N, C-alpha and C positions, 0 to 999 in steps of 0.2 A: 574638412570643410562641408562634406556631404550632409551630415546631420545638422551642422550649424546653418547650412544653406536652407534646409527645410524650416528651421526655427525662424530665421530672419524673414524668409518668404512668407511664413504664416503671420509674422508680426506686421509686415507691410500690408498684407491683405486685410488684416484686422483693422489697421489704421484707416484704410480706404472704406471699410464697412462702417466704422465708427463715425467717420465724416458724414456718411450717408444718413446714419441715425440721427446725428446732431442736426443736420439740415432739415430732415423731415419733421423732427419733434419741435424745432424752433420756428418753422415756416408759419405764415398767416394764411395763405390761400389754400383752398381745398385741393387745388390741382397738385400742389406739392405735398401738403400735409396728409391728404387722404389717398390721392391716386399715386403719389410717389413718382411724379413725372420729373425725375431728376437723376443725376449721375455724378459719381465722384471717382477720382483716380489719382495715382502718384506717378511721376515721371522722374527719370534720372537727370543729371546735369546736361546730358547730351540731347535731352528732349524726347527720349524714348519711353513709352509707357512700360512700367514694371509691375504695377498692381492696380486692380480696379475692383469696385464693388459690382455685384451682379445686378446691374440696374437696366438702363435702356440701351439696346444695341445701336440704334441709330445715333445716339449721343457719343457712345464710347469709341466706336471705330473712327469717328471723325475728330475726336479730341486732339490727336497729334498735330493737325493743321493749326489748331488754336494755339498750342504751345509754340509751334514754329513761328507763328505770327508775332507772338509776344517776345520770343528770344531774339528776333530781329531788332528789337528796340533796346537790347542790352538792359534788362530790368535789374534793379537793385534788390538787395536782400530783404528790405522792408517795404518793397513796393507791392501793391495789389493792382492788377490790370483787369479791365473789363472789356468785353467785346461781344458783338452779335452779328456783325457784318458777314453775310454768307460768302462773300468774295475775299475775305480777309480772316479766315479761321473759324467762321461760324457755320450754322446750318440753315435755320430760318430765324427771323427776327425775335419771336417770343422765347427762343432758347438763348438766354443770357449766360455767358461764361465768365468765371473769374479765374485768374491764374496768379499764383504767388510763388516767389522763390522760397525754397526751404534750405536747410543746411546741406542736403544732399541732392537737390534737384528742384522739382516743381510740384505743387499741389494744384488740382483742378476741380472745380465744381461747375456743372452745367444744369440749369433748371428752366423748365418751361414756365414763363410768367403769364398770368391770365390776361394781361393786356400790356402792350408796349406802344400805345398811342396811334394805332392804325385808323384809317377812315371808318372802319366798322368796330364796334366794341368786341373785345376778345382777340383782336389782331390776327384772325385767321380768315380774311375775306374770301368769299367764294369766287369773286371775279376780278381780282387785282390784275393789273397789267405791268406795273413798274414797281420796283422795290420800295420806293419811298411811300407808296400807298399802303404798305404793310406795317408801318410803324416807324419808330425812331431807329435810325441806323447808327450803330456804335462801332467805329473802327477801334483797333487796339489803343486803349486810352488809360493812362495812370489814374486810378480811382482814389479820390479823397472825399471828405464830407461835401465840399462844394460841388464837385462833379456829381456825386450821388443825388444831391438835392436838385441840381439842374436837370438831370435825366428824369427823375420821377415826376417833376412838375409837368413834363410833357406827356405823361401817361395817365390813364384813367385810374382812379382809386389809388392816389399816391401813397397813402398810409400803408396799404396792403403791399404795394411794390417795394417801399422802403423796408417793410418787415421781412419780405422774402429775400431781399438782397442782404439785409443784416444777418439773416439765417445762413446764407452762403458764407459771409465773412466769419461767422462763428465756427463753421466747419473748417475753414482755413486756419483759424487760431488753434483749433484742436489739433490739426495735422502738424502744425509747427511744434507744438508741445510734445506730442507723441514721438515725433522723429528725433527731437533732441534727447528724449528719454532713451530711445533705442540706441542712439549713437553713444550715450554715456554707458549703457549696459554692455554693448558689443564692440564699440570702437568705430569711429567713422570710416576708417579704411575698410573694415570688415563688412560694413553695411553697403558701401559702394561696390566692393567686390561682389557681394551677394546680388546686388541689383544687376550688375553686368552678366553674372552667370544665369540668373533667372531669365533674362532676355534671351540668352543663347540656348538655354535648356528648352524653352518654348519653341524656338525656331527648329531645333534638332527634332523635336517630337512631330511638329507639323510636317517637316520635310520627309520624315520617315513615313508618315501616313500618306502623303501624296505619292511617294514612290510605290505604294501598294495599289494605287489606282491604275487602271489600264491607260496606256499612252494613247493619244489621239486628239482629234479636233471634233468638238460636239457643238451643235448650233441649235438655237431656239429663238423664238419671237413671241411677243404678245403686245397688246394694245392698252391704251389708257382712254378715258372718256372726258375730253376737255369740256369746259363750261359752254363754249360756243358751238358745240356739236362736232361731228366727225370723229376721227380717231388719230391718236399718236402712237407710233410704233417704237418699241424697244427691241433691238436685235442684239444678240450676245453669241459670241463664239468662244468656247472654252477650249484651250489647248493644254493638254497635260504632257509634260516632257520630263521624264526622270523624277526629280524631287522638286520641281517648280511647276507653276501653272500660270497662264495668262488668260485674262478675260477681256475680250475686245468687243467694244460696242459700235464698231464701224457699221454704218447702215441705219443707225437709229435716227429718228426724226430730228430735224433741226429744232433748236429752242423756239418756243411759240409765244404768241402774244396773250399769254395767260400765266397762271401761277404754278403749273406742273413741272416747271424747270428745276433741275437739280444742280447745285454746286458739286464739283468733283469729289469733295470730301465726303458727301453723303452717298455718292455712288460707290466709292471705295468701301464705306462702312457697310453697305448692303452686301457687297461681295465678300468682305471678310467674315460676315455672319454666316453666309452659306458655307464657306470653306471650313469654318470652324465646326459647323454642324456635321459636315460629311467626313471630316478627317478625325479629329480627336476632340470631342466636346469637353472633355475633362482636363484639357491642357491648361496649365496656369495661364491666366488671362493677361499676357503681356504683349508688347508690340513685336516681340520675336515671332509670335504666331502669324504675323502679317507679312514677314519679310520674304517668303517664297512666292507671294501672290503679286502679280503685276497687272495693273488695270489700265487699259487703253481706252480712251474716250475722246472722240473728235471734239475739239474746241468749238463752241457755238452750237453744239447739239443739246438735245433735251437732257442728257446726263452729264454735261460739262458746259453749263450755260455761262455766258458772259454777262457782266453787268451792263445795263441796270435791270436785268430780267427779274420779274417777280418769281419768288420761290416758295411761297407759304405752303403750298400743297406738295411741292417736290419732296420735302423732308419727310412727309407723312404718307403720301400716296404713291408717288413715283418710286420711293425707296422700297415700298412693299412690292410693287410690280417688278422692280429689278430682282428682288429675291425670287419671285415666281419664275422669271425667265432664266435666271442662272441655275436654279434648281432643275428646271425642265431640261436644260442643256445637259447637266450632269445625269439626268435620268436616262440618257441614251447609253451611258456606260455602267450604271449601277442603280440599284433600287432606291428610289426617293419617294417621299409621300406624295399623295395627290394634292392638288391645290387647296390651300386654305382660303379664308375669306379675302385675302389680298387687299385689305383696306383697313383704316383705323376708324372710319365712321366718325369724323370730327364734327362735334356740335358745339357751337358757342352761342351764348345768350347774354345780352347786356344792354345797359344804357349808361348814362353818366354817373349813376349811383352804384352800380354793381356790374361785374363781368364774371361770367362763369364758362369754363371750358372743360369738356370731357371727350374721351374717345370711348367707343362701345365695343365690347368684345364680340366674337363671332365664332363660327365653326372652323376647326382645323381639318386639314385633309387626313384621310385614313392612311395608315402605314401598311406595308406588306404583311405585318403580323398583329395589327391592333387597330381597333376603331379610332377615329379621330376624336379628340376632346372637344366638348361643347362649351360655348360661352366664354372663351378665353381671349386674352390680349396676347397675341403671339407675334412671332417674327420680329419686325423692327420695333415694336412697342414695348410689351412687357410691363405695362402699368397695371394698377388696380382699378376697380370701379369705385366711384364715390358712394359711400353708404347713404341710403335714403335719409336716415336721421340727421347726418352731418349736412347733407345738401339742403334740407328743409329748414334746418336751424339757421343757416348762414345766408340763404338766398331766398327771394320771393318766387320760389318754385315749389311744385308738389309733384312727387313721383306717383303717377297714376298706375303704371304697370312696369314691371321688370321681371321678365320670365324668359325661359327658353322658347325659341321658335321651333316647336317640335315638328319633325318631318322635313326640315330644311336641309339636312345633310344628305348627300347623294348616297344611293344604295350601292352595294357591292359585296364582294367576299368579306370585306371589312367596310363598315359604314362611315361616312364622313360625319363630323361633329355638327351639331345643330347651332344655328345662330341665336340671336337674342331679340326680344321685343322690348324696346325701351320707350316709355311714354311719359312725357313731362308736361305739366300744365303751368303756364306762366301766370303769375298773380298781379303783375303790373305791366304797363306798356314797356316793350323793349324791342331790340333787334335780334334777328335769328341769322346765323350763317351755318350752312351745312356744306361740308366738303367730304365726299365719299367716292367710292369706286364700286365696280362689280354690280352696277345696277342694270346694265344692258347685257353683258356677257357673264355668265355664272362661272364660278370656280370649276375647273375641269377635273373629272375623275381620271384615274390611271389604270392601265392594264384591264380595260373593260368595265371599270366602275362608272357609275352614273355621276353627272355633274351635280354640285349642290345648287340650291336655289339662289337666284340673285337677290340683292338687297332691295329695300324700298324706303322712301322717305315720304311722310304724309304730314299735312297740316290740316287739322280739323276734318280728317278723312279724305282730303283731296291730295292726290299724288304730286310730289315735287320732283324735279330732276336731281341727279346726283350731287350737283353743286348749285346751291340756291341761297339767296339773301332775301329776307322778308321783314316787314314791320309787323309786330304782334301786338294785339290788344290783351288786356287782362282777361283770363279765361280760355285763351287759345291753347290747343293741345298739339304738341309736336310728337310724332311717333317715328321711330327709326326701327326698321326690321333689318337685321344684319345678315349677310350671306351665310349659307351653310357650306361646309367643306365637301370636297369631292370624295366619292367612294373609291376603293381600291379593289381591283379584281372583279371577276364576274359574279353576278348575284347568285347566291345560294338559295335553295328553297327555304322560304320562311324568313329570310334576312333582308 
């Protein structure tokens, strides 16, 4: 079975990859087609993830909650289910998830749609206070043509929304065909047995890696910059005991009257990402890798919010800060990189005719043995940048500048990566929403390294806060300067 396990495992991962390729190539919006802000995975009949494409960490680690929410409705073999409700299997409203039954389990796609009908175009408002302000809320719902049309009619650019949803449906059709072919070649019972063993194999590898970590309790804290001022604190205590670990967020700020709140699925996803980075990054990406990790988060806190809390920025910004805090806690026990930019620098532009969304890369923290990379989408993101040619062809926007923000990385024995300067000129009246972090407090260096520079937002040369919404006229220029990563180790001469 060992050789056959590798063959079937590779086939399952290939199917997940091919689903992603079909989704990207069939999508209408630049956010999916160019930036690849989407994820695909396969689950077994028990709802356990067994294979995923290497897409968006914040999507993938939270997917099991979506499958669990659909399984509770006893889906039939020909059913397609749709959801985006953050308190019923989703993350934030722009991330629309489809789940279908397959011959041996479930296929899942999750894609960030450029608009889902929020008060602001782009559906990532900077100052939302309740979930319904952020767009159409979709609880787990059986999807058919009538439901699809009813949903897209409540969103901007319904043709683009319909096209992206049909691209997701195409990926599900491909998964069903490929799994049927695999079962015919190998036998359904052998495929199901391989799924079970792949899950168990990942768990064994991660447990072995955790067992090599020093036992103990390690604590850290950091803050977020809410739109209404002040600070929100995230506290984490990591306890390593034998081959298991617990991450406890007791002491974290209560959920707030803004949109930095996280559903528990997103908090778990951020924790899983850190654990995978620090244990065995090459472990087969199945749910078994998550089994030894236990996440405790007080209900009603910033990292386990209750409805109807707004969560638009929790998925993108709070998840990034959770990663920073958990890495910092582990840093008391083993070498970890300095802090990276710790934000996705979300920028949305739109009106009733178009909606455009992007995140902007930045500097990553330096490692004990290497400089940090510059201008990258890292941690919970992992998307690409929209090419200027594609952006200008599809939208009334012009890229004025897209370059590294030289010198923004912190100095050290190894230097932090540099951020990015991204400047867009709008060619017609529209609305702007900016949601970012690390504008007040810079990413910290490690072991004597300097901090990176904090980020900046500007409109026609005038500085904006980290989170802002504005009306723009034709000719206005939006500039985002993203943070640089922290340096690692004391500065060496000439470095």
